[in-house]
PASEBA-1860 file (N, C-alpha, C; in nm, 3 decimals):
! residues 171
1> MRHLTALP> 2.589/0.744/1.095/2.464/0.818/1.060/2.473/0.953/1.140 ~ 2.458/1.069/1.067/2.452/1.196/1.149/2.302/1.242/1.146 ~ 2.264/1.319/1.253/2.129/1.362/1.266/2.122/1.506/1.244 ~ 2.044/1.552/1.148/2.031/1.688/1.110/1.919/1.739/1.176 ~ 1.892/1.864/1.242/1.774/1.904/1.305/1.744/2.049/1.247 ~ 1.606/2.074/1.248/1.560/2.207/1.228/1.635/2.269/1.124 ~ 1.620/2.224/0.977/1.684/2.277/0.868/1.596/2.370/0.815 ~ 1.656/2.499/0.788/1.549/2.590/0.729/1.519/2.576/0.579
9> DLTDLSDV> 1.622/2.499/0.511/1.615/2.484/0.371/1.692/2.341/0.328 ~ 1.619/2.258/0.254/1.694/2.127/0.223/1.817/2.145/0.130 ~ 1.826/2.265/0.070/1.931/2.273/-0.025/2.074/2.314/0.051 ~ 2.031/2.330/0.189/2.154/2.361/0.287/2.226/2.234/0.309 ~ 2.190/2.107/0.283/2.245/1.993/0.315/2.370/1.964/0.236 ~ 2.477/2.041/0.259/2.602/2.022/0.179/2.657/1.886/0.195 ~ 2.651/1.852/0.316/2.721/1.736/0.369/2.643/1.604/0.335 ~ 2.543/1.606/0.267/2.452/1.479/0.248/2.542/1.360/0.172
17> ANLSDVTV> 2.623/1.404/0.078/2.709/1.309/0.011/2.800/1.232/0.111 ~ 2.846/1.281/0.217/2.915/1.204/0.322/2.851/1.115/0.403 ~ 2.725/1.104/0.409/2.643/1.011/0.484/2.664/0.873/0.415 ~ 2.686/0.773/0.489/2.696/0.647/0.419/2.577/0.566/0.377 ~ 2.482/0.547/0.463/2.352/0.482/0.424/2.232/0.554/0.401 ~ 2.197/0.638/0.509/2.060/0.708/0.507/2.071/0.850/0.541 ~ 2.008/0.940/0.479/2.009/1.077/0.512/1.888/1.108/0.612 ~ 1.894/1.154/0.722/1.786/1.195/0.829/1.796/1.329/0.841
25> ALVPEATT> 1.678/1.388/0.795/1.651/1.530/0.818/1.522/1.570/0.878 ~ 1.510/1.649/0.973/1.399/1.699/1.031/1.340/1.823/0.965 ~ 1.233/1.832/0.915/1.196/1.966/0.870/1.130/2.052/0.980 ~ 1.160/2.182/0.963/1.111/2.274/1.074/0.956/2.246/1.108 ~ 0.914/2.299/1.237/0.782/2.274/1.284/0.686/2.349/1.193 ~ 0.571/2.282/1.172/0.464/2.333/1.085/0.345/2.255/1.153 ~ 0.235/2.354/1.140/0.098/2.300/1.182/0.004/2.307/1.064 ~ -0.072/2.206/1.053/-0.192/2.200/0.968/-0.304/2.134/1.026
33> GTVPLVGY> -0.412/2.218/0.994/-0.553/2.167/1.055/-0.544/2.174/1.203 ~ -0.580/2.067/1.287/-0.578/2.068/1.433/-0.472/2.002/1.486 ~ -0.397/1.920/1.385/-0.275/1.834/1.443/-0.157/1.896/1.424 ~ -0.074/1.938/1.536/0.049/1.985/1.508/0.167/1.892/1.452 ~ 0.226/1.934/1.352/0.350/1.853/1.292/0.469/1.906/1.354 ~ 0.534/1.834/1.417/0.671/1.865/1.484/0.779/1.852/1.367 ~ 0.772/1.765/1.290/0.866/1.728/1.204/0.836/1.596/1.131 ~ 0.903/1.572/1.027/0.898/1.447/0.969/1.021/1.384/0.922
41> LVLAPAGT> 1.034/1.245/0.902/1.158/1.200/0.860/1.169/1.182/0.717 ~ 1.274/1.217/0.659/1.308/1.199/0.520/1.428/1.096/0.505 ~ 1.390/0.976/0.451/1.474/0.872/0.420/1.508/0.872/0.271 ~ 1.645/0.878/0.247/1.698/0.888/0.094/1.812/0.783/0.093 ~ 1.818/0.723/-0.033/1.932/0.648/-0.042/2.067/0.714/-0.053 ~ 2.178/0.639/-0.008/2.302/0.714/-0.020/2.339/0.775/-0.147 ~ 2.397/0.885/-0.142/2.422/0.957/-0.250/2.314/1.046/-0.317 ~ 2.204/1.064/-0.249/2.104/1.137/-0.295/2.138/1.290/-0.261
49> QPAQLSEL> 2.143/1.371/-0.374/2.164/1.502/-0.361/2.050/1.600/-0.294 ~ 2.106/1.703/-0.237/2.001/1.793/-0.178/1.901/1.837/-0.266 ~ 1.953/1.881/-0.405/1.857/1.915/-0.485/1.740/1.810/-0.523 ~ 1.779/1.690/-0.529/1.701/1.582/-0.560/1.587/1.568/-0.445 ~ 1.626/1.576/-0.326/1.544/1.596/-0.214/1.444/1.705/-0.201 ~ 1.494/1.835/-0.250/1.400/1.936/-0.266/1.309/1.926/-0.372 ~ 1.346/1.862/-0.482/1.242/1.834/-0.597/1.148/1.736/-0.554 ~ 1.185/1.636/-0.480/1.090/1.542/-0.436/0.980/1.603/-0.358
57> LSARGATP> 1.025/1.671/-0.255/0.922/1.726/-0.158/0.864/1.832/-0.221 ~ 0.908/1.917/-0.304/0.823/2.020/-0.375/0.719/1.951/-0.469 ~ 0.741/1.836/-0.525/0.661/1.773/-0.618/0.552/1.725/-0.535 ~ 0.571/1.682/-0.410/0.463/1.612/-0.332/0.382/1.736/-0.241 ~ 0.429/1.855/-0.252/0.380/1.960/-0.188/0.482/2.001/-0.082 ~ 0.509/2.131/-0.087/0.609/2.190/0.013/0.586/2.160/0.151 ~ 0.454/2.174/0.186/0.433/2.180/0.316/0.353/2.030/0.345 ~ 0.386/1.975/0.446/0.337/1.837/0.486/0.192/1.871/0.523
65> TVAPAPPA> 0.123/1.762/0.488/-0.012/1.774/0.512/-0.070/1.658/0.618 ~ -0.134/1.688/0.719/-0.188/1.590/0.811/-0.327/1.599/0.819 ~ -0.406/1.475/0.786/-0.541/1.486/0.802/-0.587/1.478/0.943 ~ -0.679/1.553/1.002/-0.732/1.519/1.134/-0.767/1.384/1.162 ~ -0.746/1.339/1.290/-0.798/1.197/1.313/-0.942/1.206/1.323 ~ -0.998/1.079/1.265/-1.156/1.087/1.286/-1.189/1.062/1.423 ~ -1.296/1.089/1.481/-1.361/1.064/1.604/-1.356/0.922/1.636 ~ -1.323/0.871/1.759/-1.323/0.740/1.777/-1.436/0.651/1.749
73> AAPAPAGQ> -1.552/0.723/1.802/-1.680/0.655/1.792/-1.742/0.653/1.638 ~ -1.681/0.719/1.553/-1.741/0.726/1.410/-1.734/0.590/1.351 ~ -1.843/0.543/1.303/-1.836/0.411/1.228/-1.740/0.420/1.092 ~ -1.676/0.320/1.048/-1.603/0.312/0.930/-1.694/0.329/0.808 ~ -1.652/0.399/0.711/-1.734/0.426/0.590/-1.763/0.287/0.512 ~ -1.883/0.287/0.459/-1.926/0.152/0.387/-1.813/0.127/0.279 ~ -1.789/0.003/0.244/-1.712/-0.035/0.154/-1.553/-0.028/0.187 ~ -1.524/-0.014/0.314/-1.379/0.001/0.364/-1.320/-0.135/0.396
81> GIVVDTEE> -1.404/-0.235/0.380/-1.346/-0.364/0.417/-1.333/-0.405/0.577 ~ -1.234/-0.453/0.619/-1.221/-0.512/0.750/-1.138/-0.420/0.812 ~ -1.205/-0.358/0.919/-1.118/-0.260/1.022/-1.110/-0.330/1.146 ~ -0.981/-0.352/1.199/-0.967/-0.424/1.327/-0.907/-0.303/1.424 ~ -0.984/-0.263/1.516/-0.933/-0.165/1.614/-0.891/-0.224/1.743 ~ -0.743/-0.246/1.764/-0.717/-0.306/1.883/-0.738/-0.225/2.000 ~ -0.754/-0.093/2.006/-0.766/-0.016/2.117/-0.894/-0.045/2.172 ~ -1.004/-0.025/2.093/-1.131/-0.040/2.127/-1.188/-0.194/2.122
89> RTVRVDGE> -1.113/-0.269/2.073/-1.131/-0.418/2.055/-1.257/-0.429/1.983 ~ -1.269/-0.365/1.859/-1.381/-0.391/1.768/-1.333/-0.430/1.644 ~ -1.420/-0.499/1.566/-1.391/-0.511/1.423/-1.511/-0.478/1.346 ~ -1.485/-0.390/1.239/-1.607/-0.351/1.156/-1.577/-0.413/1.011 ~ -1.690/-0.462/0.941/-1.676/-0.508/0.801/-1.763/-0.418/0.739 ~ -1.717/-0.346/0.634/-1.797/-0.248/0.572/-1.887/-0.152/0.646 ~ -1.806/-0.104/0.757/-1.884/-0.030/0.868/-1.961/-0.075/0.968 ~ -1.996/-0.196/0.938/-2.077/-0.277/1.032/-1.997/-0.347/1.131
97> LLRLTYLE> -2.040/-0.328/1.280/-1.988/-0.377/1.378/-1.998/-0.526/1.378 ~ -1.892/-0.598/1.390/-1.895/-0.743/1.407/-1.877/-0.795/1.546 ~ -1.980/-0.887/1.579/-1.986/-0.942/1.713/-1.877/-1.069/1.729 ~ -1.782/-1.041/1.797/-1.679/-1.162/1.810/-1.639/-1.207/1.942 ~ -1.616/-1.332/1.963/-1.576/-1.371/2.096/-1.429/-1.323/2.132 ~ -1.386/-1.341/2.247/-1.258/-1.296/2.283/-1.161/-1.361/2.194 ~ -1.157/-1.501/2.175/-1.063/-1.563/2.088/-1.076/-1.543/1.949 ~ -1.187/-1.518/1.907/-1.199/-1.491/1.763/-1.126/-1.349/1.737
105> FELLAHLA> -1.166/-1.253/1.823/-1.103/-1.124/1.813/-0.954/-1.128/1.805 ~ -0.900/-1.214/1.911/-0.759/-1.217/1.927/-0.691/-1.281/1.799 ~ -0.749/-1.386/1.737/-0.699/-1.464/1.630/-0.694/-1.363/1.508 ~ -0.807/-1.301/1.479/-0.834/-1.205/1.380/-0.728/-1.094/1.367 ~ -0.729/-1.028/1.499/-0.637/-0.928/1.519/-0.483/-0.961/1.497 ~ -0.454/-1.095/1.532/-0.310/-1.120/1.518/-0.283/-1.158/1.384 ~ -0.372/-1.225/1.317/-0.347/-1.255/1.171/-0.348/-1.108/1.081 ~ -0.441/-1.039/1.111/-0.468/-0.899/1.028/-0.332/-0.809/1.066
113> GHPHRVYT> -0.277/-0.830/1.183/-0.164/-0.745/1.222/-0.042/-0.790/1.176 ~ -0.039/-0.898/1.111/0.086/-0.955/1.038/0.039/-1.007/0.908 ~ -0.012/-0.927/0.805/-0.060/-0.971/0.695/0.050/-1.053/0.606 ~ -0.002/-1.152/0.534/0.088/-1.251/0.454/0.186/-1.338/0.535 ~ 0.194/-1.317/0.649/0.279/-1.424/0.729/0.186/-1.547/0.769 ~ 0.257/-1.664/0.729/0.191/-1.783/0.762/0.215/-1.833/0.900 ~ 0.121/-1.866/0.961/0.150/-1.915/1.120/0.100/-2.057/1.109 ~ 0.161/-2.144/1.178/0.128/-2.286/1.206/0.016/-2.281/1.308
121> REQLVTTI> -0.068/-2.379/1.319/-0.160/-2.388/1.414/-0.097/-2.398/1.557 ~ 0.003/-2.462/1.582/0.095/-2.456/1.692/0.133/-2.315/1.749 ~ 0.176/-2.245/1.655/0.218/-2.093/1.668/0.097/-2.010/1.729 ~ -0.016/-2.037/1.652/-0.147/-1.971/1.699/-0.187/-1.997/1.829 ~ -0.190/-2.132/1.850/-0.239/-2.197/1.993/-0.143/-2.113/2.093 ~ -0.011/-2.118/2.079/0.089/-2.069/2.184/0.066/-1.918/2.183 ~ 0.032/-1.843/2.095/0.033/-1.699/2.085/-0.115/-1.650/2.126 ~ -0.225/-1.706/2.074/-0.349/-1.669/2.109/-0.402/-1.733/2.239
129> WGYGPVGD> -0.401/-1.862/2.237/-0.450/-1.930/2.366/-0.374/-1.935/2.481 ~ -0.240/-1.907/2.463/-0.134/-1.887/2.562/-0.086/-2.015/2.631 ~ -0.100/-2.146/2.568/-0.033/-2.247/2.604/0.026/-2.329/2.484 ~ 0.118/-2.419/2.520/0.201/-2.502/2.418/0.097/-2.593/2.332 ~ 0.159/-2.647/2.232/0.080/-2.760/2.174/0.037/-2.882/2.258 ~ -0.085/-2.908/2.236/-0.137/-3.010/2.326/-0.186/-3.144/2.246 ~ -0.146/-3.143/2.124/-0.201/-3.252/2.032/-0.287/-3.207/1.919 ~ -0.402/-3.200/1.965/-0.509/-3.161/1.878/-0.545/-3.016/1.843
137> QRTVDVHV> -0.496/-2.972/1.728/-0.479/-2.835/1.680/-0.625/-2.802/1.610 ~ -0.715/-2.877/1.624/-0.852/-2.849/1.558/-0.922/-2.727/1.611 ~ -0.887/-2.686/1.727/-0.957/-2.566/1.782/-0.926/-2.447/1.693 ~ -0.804/-2.432/1.646/-0.765/-2.333/1.548/-0.845/-2.328/1.438 ~ -0.872/-2.445/1.374/-0.958/-2.466/1.264/-1.109/-2.429/1.280 ~ -1.156/-2.457/1.393/-1.294/-2.426/1.441/-1.320/-2.284/1.438 ~ -1.214/-2.214/1.506/-1.223/-2.065/1.520/-1.205/-1.991/1.386 ~ -1.102/-2.042/1.292/-1.099/-1.993/1.172/-1.224/-1.995/1.084
145> ARLRRKLG> -1.301/-2.127/1.101/-1.436/-2.134/1.041/-1.529/-2.052/1.089 ~ -1.531/-2.029/1.220/-1.634/-1.921/1.280/-1.595/-1.793/1.228 ~ -1.474/-1.743/1.227/-1.444/-1.608/1.174/-1.476/-1.587/1.039 ~ -1.449/-1.687/0.932/-1.488/-1.689/0.809/-1.644/-1.661/0.795 ~ -1.714/-1.739/0.878/-1.862/-1.721/0.851/-1.912/-1.592/0.900 ~ -1.848/-1.546/1.002/-1.895/-1.394/1.043/-1.839/-1.297/0.953 ~ -1.729/-1.309/0.892/-1.674/-1.200/0.792/-1.755/-1.217/0.669 ~ -1.834/-1.316/0.630/-1.921/-1.312/0.507/-1.860/-1.346/0.403
153> AAYRERIV> -1.941/-1.366/0.295/-1.887/-1.423/0.161/-1.784/-1.323/0.088 ~ -1.803/-1.190/0.116/-1.712/-1.095/0.052/-1.574/-1.102/0.119 ~ -1.557/-1.152/0.238/-1.435/-1.139/0.301/-1.369/-1.262/0.347 ~ -1.458/-1.369/0.360/-1.405/-1.504/0.421/-1.274/-1.552/0.370 ~ -1.243/-1.516/0.240/-1.128/-1.557/0.169/-0.998/-1.481/0.215 ~ -1.019/-1.369/0.302/-0.896/-1.310/0.355/-0.821/-1.392/0.443 ~ -0.890/-1.488/0.504/-0.809/-1.579/0.593/-0.779/-1.700/0.498 ~ -0.644/-1.723/0.465/-0.619/-1.816/0.367/-0.556/-1.941/0.440
161> TVRRVGYK> -0.611/-2.057/0.398/-0.537/-2.180/0.438/-0.425/-2.226/0.371 ~ -0.311/-2.238/0.445/-0.198/-2.276/0.373/-0.186/-2.441/0.404 ~ -0.217/-2.522/0.308/-0.209/-2.659/0.322/-0.096/-2.724/0.405 ~ -0.126/-2.795/0.505/-0.031/-2.869/0.576/0.057/-2.783/0.655 ~ 0.030/-2.649/0.666/0.106/-2.553/0.739/0.013/-2.489/0.846 ~ -0.070/-2.407/0.798/-0.169/-2.311/0.893/-0.238/-2.205/0.812 ~ -0.231/-2.085/0.859/-0.319/-1.979/0.822/-0.248/-1.851/0.790 ~ -0.285/-1.771/0.705/-0.230/-1.643/0.698/-0.342/-1.531/0.652
169> YVP> -0.324/-1.418/0.691/-0.441/-1.306/0.646/-0.386/-1.239/0.533 ~ -0.470/-1.224/0.425/-0.414/-1.145/0.292/-0.529/-1.033/0.281 ~ -0.481/-0.914/0.300/-0.572/-0.797/0.285/-0.620/-0.776/0.152
END
């Protein structure tokens, strides 16, 4: 793989066909709004011609756009669903702050951070509680039940029980 930097024009990529797997191109610096955009990565399948890349980028807008980041203290808009903020250690459901215990937050953040992946109770105890399986894994079931109750009727089914295996989060 070759690294191409600061290309003034995508049609300049005459050696794209020589790349085996992926084309990497950094687009020249641009700024939009208050967030500077130093460049972005363009990944294309092997054999993609420069003209095709140019067409794709112009169809999506020649200049990349970056929305300014919302203020950290701003509540999530209503109807947004479940929002887990691991930096502030908060969870919002449709914009409303949810009060969770330390372990409830850790469990939800872990499951939501790996959607659709099924975790056994033993894996969750090891990861969240920090110790190996000790026989009774009901503590996971109890915490999941509490989380479902706190998430409410509209979102309790996001934590799915996989019978005889464990749990997964489905956004």
